[in-house]
TORKOLVEX-788943 format. One record per atom (N, C-alpha, C): x negated, y, z. Coordinates in steps of 0.02 Angstrom, whole numbers, padded with zeros to 5 digits, always signed. Each point is the difference from the previous one (the first is absolute). Layout:
// TORKOLVEX-788943
XYZ;...
// end
This chain:
// TORKOLVEX-788943
-06058+04582+04316;+00056-00008+00046;-00004+00052+00055;+00054+00035+00012;+00002+00052+00050;+00012-00029+00070;-00023+00037+00050;+00012-00018+00069;+00061+00038+00025;+00045-00034+00034;+00061+00032+00025;+00001-00005+00077;+00005+00058+00033;+00004+00003+00072;+00067+00031+00018;+00033-00028+00050;+00063+00029+00024;-00014+00037+00065;+00021+00063+00003;-00010+00042+00058;+00063+00001+00043;-00002-00033+00057;+00058-00002+00044;-00012+00044+00060;+00002+00065-00011;-00007+00049+00053;+00057+00050-00007;+00048+00002+00048;+00001-00039+00062;+00012-00075-00013;-00019-00041+00049;+00004-00072-00008;+00073-00023-00006;+00012-00044-00050;+00066-00028-00011;-00009-00074-00015;+00021-00043+00047;-00011-00072-00008;+00033-00026-00063;+00060+00023-00016;+00035-00025-00059;-00038+00018-00064;-00026+00061-00003;-00037+00021-00059;-00067-00037-00006;-00032-00012+00057;-00063-00039-00001;+00014-00071-00025;+00055-00030+00023;+00018-00067-00023;+00012+00000-00076;+00035+00051-00024;+00011+00007-00072;-00067+00006-00037;-00046+00038+00028;-00066+00008-00031;-00037-00066-00005;+00003-00039+00054;-00033-00066-00001;+00031-00046-00052;+00066+00001-00004;+00035-00042-00049;-00014+00023-00071;-00014+00064-00008;-00013+00028-00067;-00070-00016-00025;-00045-00017+00045;-00068-00018-00021;-00049+00057-00001;+00008+00049+00044;-00048+00055+00002;-00068-00024+00023;-00051+00039-00015;-00068-00018+00020;-00014+00017+00073;+00033+00051+00025;-00012+00022+00069;+00059+00041+00024;+00004+00006+00066;+00051+00042+00031;-00035+00051+00044;+00020+00063-00007;-00028+00054+00041;+00048+00018+00056;-00023-00004+00061;+00040+00019+00058;-00045+00036+00050;+00030+00032+00050;-00039+00028+00055;-00036-00056+00036;-00057+00016+00030;-00043-00051+00030;+00037-00043+00051;+00045+00029+00038;+00033-00039+00052;+00053-00047-00027;+00013+00002-00066;+00049-00045-00031;-00033-00056-00040;-00067-00001-00001;-00035-00050-00041;+00017-00071+00022;+00003-00012+00064;+00015-00068+00026;+00070-00022-00021;+00047+00047-00001;+00069-00017-00019;+00003-00021-00073;-00039+00032-00042;-00002-00020-00071;-00030-00069-00008;-00055-00013+00034;-00033-00064-00007;+00042-00058+00026;+00047+00015+00045;+00044-00052+00025;+00052-00020-00052;+00010+00042-00051;+00050-00013-00051;-00028-00040-00059;-00066+00002-00010;-00029-00035-00057;-00074+00015-00006;-00034-00041-00039;-00072+00010-00010;-00010+00053-00054;-00021+00058+00019;-00008+00056-00046;-00052+00048+00028;-00034+00035-00044;-00047+00051+00022;+00038+00060+00029;-00021+00021+00059;+00032+00057+00033;-00051+00057+00003;+00020+00059-00022;-00043+00059+00003;+00036+00055+00038;-00037+00049+00021;+00029+00057+00036;-00015+00064-00037;+00033+00055+00017;-00014+00063-00034;-00073+00022+00004;-00035-00022+00053;-00071+00017+00006;-00041-00031-00056;+00023-00057-00026;-00037-00036-00053;+00007+00035-00067;+00053+00040-00009;+00013+00032-00064;+00019+00073+00012;-00048+00045+00007;+00015+00070+00011;+00040+00030-00058;+00050+00040+00016;+00044+00030-00050;-00024+00070-00017;-00002+00013-00066;-00016+00067-00025;+00060+00025-00040;+00023+00060+00018;+00055+00030-00038;-00029+00050-00050;+00021-00007-00063;-00025+00044-00052;+00045+00062-00007;-00022+00054+00030;+00038+00062-00006;-00040+00055-00036;-00066-00010-00004;-00043+00048-00035;-00060-00036-00029;-00037+00034-00043;-00056-00030-00035;-00052-00029+00048;-00011+00035+00056;-00051-00023+00047;+00017-00068+00030;+00064-00017+00001;+00021-00065+00028;-00027-00058-00043;-00007+00012-00064;-00030-00051-00043;-00070-00016+00022;-00038+00051+00016;-00069-00010+00023;-00003-00037+00066;+00048+00014+00044;+00003-00035+00064;+00012-00075-00011;+00047-00015-00045;+00014-00071-00015;-00060-00034-00031;-00032+00033-00048;-00058-00030-00034;-00057-00012+00049;-00013+00049+00043;-00054-00009+00050;+00015-00057+00047;+00063-00004+00022;+00018-00055+00045;-00011-00068-00032;+00020-00007-00063;-00008-00064-00035;-00074-00016-00010;-00038+00050-00019;-00072-00011-00010;-00035-00017+00066;+00029+00022+00056;-00028-00017+00065;+00022-00069+00025;+00038-00035-00042;+00020-00068+00017;+00067-00006+00033;+00039+00053+00002;+00066-00002+00031;+00053-00021-00051;+00051-00036+00024;+00057-00020-00042;+00052+00056+00001;-00014+00052-00037;+00044+00059+00000;+00064-00016-00038;+00057+00023+00028;+00064-00007-00033;+00029+00070-00010;+00024+00014-00059;+00030+00065-00014;+00073-00001+00021;+00019+00051+00037;+00068+00005+00028;+00051+00005-00056;+00060-00025+00013;+00054+00004-00049;+00011+00073-00022;+00022+00009-00062;+00008+00066-00028;-00058+00019-00046;-00051-00045-00005;-00056+00012-00045;+00025+00011-00072;-00040+00037-00038;+00016+00013-00070;-00054-00031-00044;+00016-00011-00063;-00042-00040-00043;-00068+00032-00013;-00003+00064-00016;-00063+00031-00018;-00052-00004+00056;+00018+00018+00062;-00049-00008+00054;-00023-00072+00010;+00046-00047-00007;-00018-00070+00007;-00049-00020-00056;+00013+00023-00061;-00046-00014-00056;-00069+00028+00016;-00003+00060+00027;-00065+00030+00017;-00038-00043+00050;+00036-00027+00049;-00033-00041+00051;-00020-00068-00029;+00045-00031-00037;-00015-00066-00029;-00061+00002-00046;-00010+00056-00033;-00056+00006-00046;-00067+00001+00036;+00001+00008+00067;-00063+00008+00037;-00012-00053+00053;+00049-00045+00010;-00008-00051+00053;+00016-00069-00028;-00020-00051+00039;+00011-00069-00021;+00065-00029+00026;+00029+00029+00053;+00061-00027+00028;+00042+00056+00029;+00066-00011+00001;+00046+00051+00025;+00065-00033+00019;+00031+00026+00054;+00066-00024+00021;+00049+00059-00002;+00062-00015-00018;+00052+00050-00004;+00062-00022+00037;+00029+00045+00040;+00064-00014+00031;+00056+00005-00053;+00047-00047+00003;+00055+00000-00048;+00065-00016+00036;+00053+00035-00020;+00064-00008+00033;+00053-00035-00043;-00020-00023-00060;+00049-00032-00044;-00037-00042-00053;+00038-00042-00035;-00029-00040-00054;-00028+00045-00054;+00036+00051-00020;-00024+00045-00053;-00067+00031+00017;-00006+00023+00062;-00063+00031+00021;-00057-00051+00004;+00016-00061+00021;-00051-00052+00004;-00026-00018-00069;+00046-00007-00048;-00021-00017-00069;-00040+00058-00029;+00020+00061+00014;-00037+00058-00024;-00070+00001+00030;-00005-00013+00065;-00065+00000+00034;-00047-00053-00030;+00029-00056-00018;-00041-00056-00026;-00024+00012-00071;+00027+00051-00034;-00018+00009-00070;-00035+00065-00017;-00014+00042+00050;-00033+00064-00014;-00069-00012-00029;-00015+00035-00055;-00063-00009-00036;-00009-00072-00023;+00056-00035-00012;+00002-00071-00021;-00026-00045+00055;-00054+00019+00034;-00028-00041+00054;+00045+00000+00061;+00026+00058+00019;+00044+00005+00058;-00037-00006+00066;+00037+00011+00054;-00029-00008+00067;-00009-00075+00014;-00042-00014+00048;-00014-00069+00019;+00050-00027+00051;+00026+00046+00042;+00044-00020+00055;+00061+00046+00002;+00058-00031+00008;+00061+00037+00009;+00024-00011+00072;+00011+00054+00036;+00027-00005+00068;+00074+00018-00003;+00043-00050+00008;+00072+00010-00007;+00028+00025+00067;+00035+00055-00003;+00029+00030+00060;+00067-00033+00017;+00024+00009+00062;+00064-00032+00019;+00058+00016-00046;+00002+00061-00028;+00055+00017-00044;-00002-00038-00066;-00056-00033-00014;-00005-00042-00060;+00012-00073+00013;+00023-00017+00060;+00008-00071+00018;+00048-00037-00046;+00053+00034-00023;+00049-00034-00043;-00031-00020-00067;-00054+00033-00020;-00034-00016-00063;-00060-00046+00010;-00013-00020+00062;-00064-00031+00016;-00013-00064-00040;+00050-00044-00004;-00010-00063-00036;-00017+00013-00074;+00035+00049-00029;-00013+00015-00071;-00067+00035-00008;-00020+00040+00048;-00066+00032-00003;-00055-00053+00000;+00006-00048+00046;-00049-00054+00003;-00001-00039-00065;+00059-00015-00027;+00004-00037-00063;-00033+00038-00057;+00014+00065-00005;-00027+00040-00054;-00076+00010+00006;-00024+00012+00061;-00070+00018+00009;-00046-00059+00012;+00027-00054+00029;-00043-00056+00016;+00010-00060-00047;+00061-00009-00024;+00013-00058-00042;-00003+00017-00075;+00027+00056-00019;+00000+00018-00071;-00070+00015-00024;-00017-00024-00059;-00064+00013-00031;+00008+00038-00065;+00056+00037-00004;+00012+00038-00061;+00034-00042-00053;-00007+00022-00062;+00032-00034-00057;-00053-00020-00051;+00005-00061-00025;-00046-00025-00050;+00033+00003-00069;-00041+00012-00050;+00024-00001-00069;-00005-00072-00026;+00057-00032-00008;+00001-00067-00028;+00012+00004-00075;-00024-00051-00036;+00010-00002-00073;+00038-00064-00019;+00026+00001-00060;+00034-00059-00027;-00048-00038-00044;-00007-00064+00012;-00042-00044-00041;+00043-00055-00030;-00025-00028-00054;+00035-00055-00033;-00036-00066+00014;+00038-00050+00021;-00029-00066+00013;-00023-00030-00067;-00063-00021-00002;-00028-00026-00063;-00014-00075+00003;-00005-00028+00061;-00015-00072+00004;+00018-00025+00069;+00027-00061+00004;+00015-00034+00063;-00024-00072-00008;-00045-00021+00044;-00032-00066-00008;-00006-00035+00067;+00019-00064+00002;-00011-00040+00060;-00074-00016+00005;-00029+00007+00061;-00072-00007+00007;-00020-00051+00053;+00046-00041+00023;-00017-00050+00051;+00003+00029+00070;-00035-00033+00046;+00004+00017+00071;-00050+00055+00018;+00019+00039+00050;-00045+00051+00026;+00023+00022+00069;-00044+00033+00035;+00018+00026+00066;+00035+00068-00009;+00062+00003+00024;+00037+00063-00004;+00011+00027+00070;+00011+00066+00003;+00005+00036+00064;+00071+00028+00008;+00034-00020+00054;+00061+00033+00021;-00017+00052+00052;+00019+00062-00012;-00010+00054+00048;+00066+00011+00037;+00002-00023+00063;+00060+00009+00041;-00010+00062+00043;+00041+00051-00012;-00006+00062+00037;+00046-00002+00062;-00006+00051+00042;+00045+00005+00057;+00056+00049-00015;+00012+00013-00064;+00053+00045-00022;+00050-00038-00045;+00061+00024-00001;+00050-00026-00046;+00000+00045-00062;-00022-00029-00056;-00006+00039-00061;+00067-00001-00039;+00005+00046-00047;+00063+00008-00037;-00010-00019-00074;+00057-00008-00033;-00002-00015-00071;-00038+00055-00036;-00044-00021-00045;-00041+00047-00038;-00069+00009+00029;-00012-00024+00062;-00065+00010+00032;-00045-00061-00006;-00064+00013+00000;-00049-00054-00003;-00070+00027+00007;-00049-00038-00023;-00070+00021+00002;-00029+00000-00070;-00050+00043-00011;-00034+00003-00064;-00060-00047+00002;+00002-00051-00043;-00049-00054+00000;-00025-00011-00071;-00064-00017-00008;-00024-00015-00067;-00070-00030+00000;-00019-00029-00057;-00067-00026-00008;-00052+00055+00000;+00023+00060-00019;-00045+00058-00005;+00030+00057+00041;-00044+00040+00030;+00024+00060+00035;+00026+00052-00050;-00014-00010-00064;+00022+00047-00051;+00070-00015-00028;+00028-00058+00018;+00065-00020-00027;+00033-00046+00051;+00050+00026+00035;+00033-00041+00050;+00074-00004-00013;+00030-00057+00019;+00070-00015-00011;+00039+00012+00064;+00060+00027-00006;+00043+00009+00058;+00033-00067+00015;-00026-00035+00051;+00026-00066+00020;+00053+00012+00054;+00060-00024-00014;+00058+00016+00042;+00002-00041+00064;+00024+00031+00053;+00010-00037+00063;+00056-00050-00008;+00003-00049+00044;+00051-00053-00004;+00065+00023+00032;+00028+00053-00027;+00062+00029+00026;+00063-00034-00028;-00009-00040-00053;+00057-00030-00034;+00008-00073+00021;+00062-00020+00013;+00013-00070+00017;+00020-00039-00062;-00003-00067+00004;+00026-00043-00053;+00032-00061+00032;+00031-00044-00039;+00036-00057+00030;-00043-00047+00042;-00066+00005-00008;-00044-00049+00032;-00042+00029+00057;-00013+00065-00003;-00044+00031+00049;+00030+00067+00023;+00000+00011+00066;+00024+00064+00026;-00050+00055-00015;+00024+00061-00002;-00044+00057-00010;-00047+00007+00061;-00061+00021-00015;-00049+00015+00053;-00026+00070-00015;+00038+00051+00017;-00016+00068-00021;-00063+00030+00031;-00030-00035+00046;-00064+00022+00029;-00060-00023-00040;+00011-00043-00050;-00055-00035-00034;-00011+00024-00071;-00064+00006-00018;-00020+00006-00070;-00045-00059-00017;+00024-00044-00043;-00042-00055-00025;-00044+00031-00054;-00059+00022+00020;-00036+00052-00037;-00044-00025-00057;-00023-00062+00003;-00042-00024-00054;-00060-00039+00025;-00047-00011-00045;-00058-00042+00015;-00050+00036+00046;-00040-00039+00035;-00044+00026+00052;-00049+00052-00026;-00019-00005-00063;-00052+00045-00026;+00027+00068-00021;+00066+00008-00004;+00030+00059-00030;-00011+00062+00043;-00001+00057-00034;-00002+00064+00035;+00069+00020+00023;+00004+00030+00059;+00061+00032+00024;-00014+00074+00010;+00044+00042-00027;-00007+00072+00012;+00018+00014+00073;-00042+00039+00033;+00007+00012+00072;+00010+00074+00014;+00021+00017+00062;+00005+00070+00017;-00068+00035-00005;+00002+00065-00011;-00061+00039-00002;-00041-00010-00063;+00033-00018-00056;-00034-00008-00064;-00054-00054+00003;+00013-00054+00036;-00047-00055+00005;+00032-00064-00027;-00042-00050-00009;+00024-00066-00019;-00031-00052+00047;+00030-00060+00000;-00030-00055+00036;+00017-00064-00037;-00039-00052+00010;+00019-00066-00026;+00055-00028+00044;+00048-00033-00030;+00054-00028+00040;-00026-00047+00054;-00053-00036-00014;-00027-00048+00048;-00028+00034+00062;-00013+00066-00004;-00028+00036+00057;+00052+00030+00047;+00064-00004-00019;+00052+00028+00043;+00011-00043+00062;+00018+00033+00055;+00014-00037+00061;+00050+00038+00044;+00023-00032+00052;+00048+00030+00046;-00025+00066+00027;+00044+00050-00001;-00018+00066+00025;-00023+00049-00053;-00016-00026-00060;-00020+00045-00055;+00061+00039-00025;-00012+00061-00022;+00052+00039-00033;-00005-00010-00075;+00057-00013-00032;+00000-00009-00073;+00045+00053-00032;-00012+00013-00063;+00039+00049-00037;+00061-00032-00031;+00058+00026+00017;+00063-00023-00029;+00022+00051-00052;+00018-00024-00059;+00017+00045-00056;+00069-00019-00025;+00042+00051-00012;+00066-00010-00027;+00001+00007-00076;+00052-00024-00031;+00006+00004-00073;+00000+00072-00025;+00020+00047+00043;+00000+00071-00019;-00066+00034+00015;-00049-00038+00026;-00066+00028+00014;-00009+00023+00072;+00054+00001+00040;-00007+00020+00070;-00042-00052+00037;-00041+00024+00046;-00045-00045+00036;+00009+00007+00075;-00019-00052+00036;+00001+00001+00072;-00050-00051+00025;-00005-00005+00066;-00048-00047+00030;+00038-00053+00039;-00022-00061-00004;+00026-00054+00042;-00059-00036+00031;+00010-00027+00059;-00052-00036+00036;+00007-00075-00012;-00056-00033-00013;+00000-00072-00011;+00011-00036+00066;+00048-00045+00001;+00010-00042+00059;-00034-00067-00006;-00006-00025-00061;-00030-00066-00012;-00017-00005-00074;-00052-00038-00014;-00017-00015-00069;-00002-00076-00008;+00035-00025-00050;+00002-00072-00013;-00035-00015-00067;-00052-00040+00003;-00036-00021-00060;+00012-00075-00010;+00031-00018-00056;+00017-00069-00014;-00013-00016-00073;-00011-00063-00015;-00011-00022-00069;+00068-00009-00033;+00010+00032-00057;+00063-00003-00036;-00013+00002-00076;+00046-00025-00040;-00006+00007-00073;+00004+00074-00019;-00042+00022-00047;-00005+00070-00016;+00015+00014-00074;+00019+00063-00011;+00009+00025-00068;-00048+00058-00012;-00027+00003-00060;-00039+00058-00021;+00046+00043-00043;+00011+00062+00022;+00044+00046-00036;-00043+00058-00026;+00006+00013-00064;-00037+00056-00030;+00050+00052-00026;-00021+00062+00003;+00043+00054-00024;-00044+00055-00030;+00031+00043-00040;-00038+00053-00033;+00042+00063-00006;-00034+00056+00000;+00030+00065-00016;-00030+00022-00066;+00043+00008-00049;-00024+00017-00067;+00020+00071-00019;-00049+00039-00021;+00013+00066-00026;-00034+00006-00068;+00009+00056-00033;-00033+00010-00065;-00075+00002+00008;-00023+00024+00058;-00071+00009+00011;-00035-00064+00022;+00033-00040+00042;-00034-00058+00030;+00049-00050+00028;-00026-00059+00015;+00038-00052+00035;-00035-00015+00066;+00037+00004+00055;-00027-00015+00066;+00031-00065+00024;-00043-00048+00019;+00025-00067+00017;-00017-00017+00073;+00042-00042+00029;-00013-00024+00068;+00030-00069+00009;-00018-00032+00056;+00024-00067+00012;+00004-00014+00075;+00039-00051+00016;+00010-00018+00071;+00018-00074+00004;-00022-00032+00054;+00020-00068+00015;+00053+00002+00055;+00058-00029-00014;+00054-00004+00049;+00025-00071+00006;+00026-00017+00059;+00027-00067+00009;+00057-00014-00048;+00002-00060-00025;+00053-00021-00046;+00060-00024+00040;+00042+00048+00020;+00060-00016+00040;+00052+00055-00012;+00064-00020+00007;+00055+00046-00015;+00001+00061+00046;-00025-00008+00061;+00004+00054+00049;-00052+00055-00011;-00049-00012-00044;-00052+00050-00013;+00024+00044-00057;-00001+00066+00011;+00029+00046-00049;-00047+00059-00012;+00003+00024-00062;-00029+00065-00016;+00058+00049-00009;-00014+00062-00019;+00052+00051-00005;+00008+00023-00072;+00060-00002-00025;+00014+00021-00068;-00003+00075-00008;+00000+00023-00062;-00001+00073-00012;+00065+00033+00022;+00050-00040+00017;+00063+00026+00027;+00000+00001+00076;-00057-00020+00031;-00004-00002+00072;+00028-00062+00031;+00015-00051-00040;+00030-00061+00025;-00052-00055+00009;+00007-00041+00054;-00046-00057+00008;+00014-00054-00051;-00053-00026-00031;+00006-00052-00052;-00043-00059+00020;+00030-00058+00005;-00037-00061+00019;-00051-00017-00053;-00058-00024+00022;-00052-00020-00047;+00021-00060-00042;+00048-00039+00023;+00021-00059-00039;+00048+00019-00056;+00029+00059+00002;+00044+00024-00054;-00033+00055-00041;-00058+00023+00022;-00037+00052-00036;-00019-00024-00070;+00005+00044-00050;-00014-00019-00069;-00049+00049-00031;-00036-00025-00049;-00043+00044-00041;+00044+00053-00031;-00023+00063+00004;+00039+00055-00026;+00039+00038+00054;+00009-00031+00059;+00034+00034+00055;-00041+00060+00022;+00035+00052+00024;-00033+00060+00024;-00001-00001+00077;-00059+00011+00028;-00008-00002+00072;-00040+00060+00024;+00004+00013+00066;-00033+00059+00029;-00071-00018+00024;-00048+00043-00019;-00070-00010+00018;-00031+00067+00019;-00061-00003+00025;-00038+00061+00016;-00069-00007-00032;-00019+00051-00039;-00067+00000-00029;-00044+00050+00036;-00065-00012-00005;-00048+00042+00035;-00068-00008-00033;-00050+00037+00023;-00068-00010-00023;-00030-00059+00037;-00035-00043-00034;-00034-00056+00032;-00060+00027+00039;-00022-00038+00049;-00059+00018+00038;+00014+00006+00075;-00014-00054+00037;+00009-00001+00072;-00059-00035+00032;-00021+00024+00059;-00053-00032+00038;+00025-00004+00072;+00009-00062+00024;+00030-00012+00066;+00066+00039+00006;+00039+00000-00054;+00066+00030+00001;+00002+00074-00012;-00058+00034-00001;-00002+00072-00009;-00016+00018-00072;+00030+00054-00024;-00008+00021-00069;-00072+00024-00012;-00030-00024-00054;-00067+00022-00020;+00000+00012-00075;-00050+00037-00022;-00009+00013-00072;-00056-00044-00025;+00018-00048-00042;-00050-00042-00032;+00032-00034-00060;-00043-00024-00044;+00026-00037-00058;+00017-00071+00022;+00064-00018-00009;+00023-00065+00024;+00055-00026-00045;+00000-00065-00009;+00053-00033-00038;+00024-00060+00040;+00065-00005+00011;+00029-00056+00036;+00048-00035-00048;-00008-00065-00009;+00043-00037-00046;+00032-00058+00035;
// end
């Protein structure tokens, strides 16, 4: 996740307010304006002294930036930087900040050498793009490759503790979380965005599954659903593979009747199987291969649904290489 700083020099109260509403990590102002920013909201305030600016006009400027970073300074490259010099610097340092004046430049900065810069300093002329910059750099987690699997079995399994993940975001049709019995095979469990005659939509909620299940998390990690709590960031995935981050507002664990759903991906070379426990209720949905939410009570053997496959092997949620089988 990238860090986004808004530079309000000269100071502009309206732009600082916009920055706070957009969710930036910090605001940069002249030292005598720091108190004014803090009166508007709880946010980190930095000054130009905290982030010395280096302008890249010649090869020697690269060395100046590298030396500053190695000396522990939060060097920021002045707007107008070009890709090759930035690549040269990124190859030699652990962190780098770039000034950006638009969404296009911010996205470019975040992707140079695939790793990208760590911090984007948005200039006042980029204020109109600020909300989208924050969304792209802080919320988006890229795109995931989802696969189509065929439902092979649906079985009532009695009572179990299931986890509702209530986020502080309003999710959209097609979005949900990747959940499964194994980190190697997860199901796209749809958020409760759809209403029915008996229950209103709760688009902030994903009724995600049984307490023991894995949830795919930001940063290529997993967690058990039972370990989630208020304030945690979870990975939200759309039917098209687009990802973003949502913050957990509350987790509800209750005993409910459960279903065991199994699915498989079959090719000429192999069959990959996975399974998930979900609450047996009309409001709980998975996602069809058409991107549509499908209730687990109408789901049938042979239906095609969206899943994510991966290599098995996790230790405290982090990817490891070992021989492992999860059934």
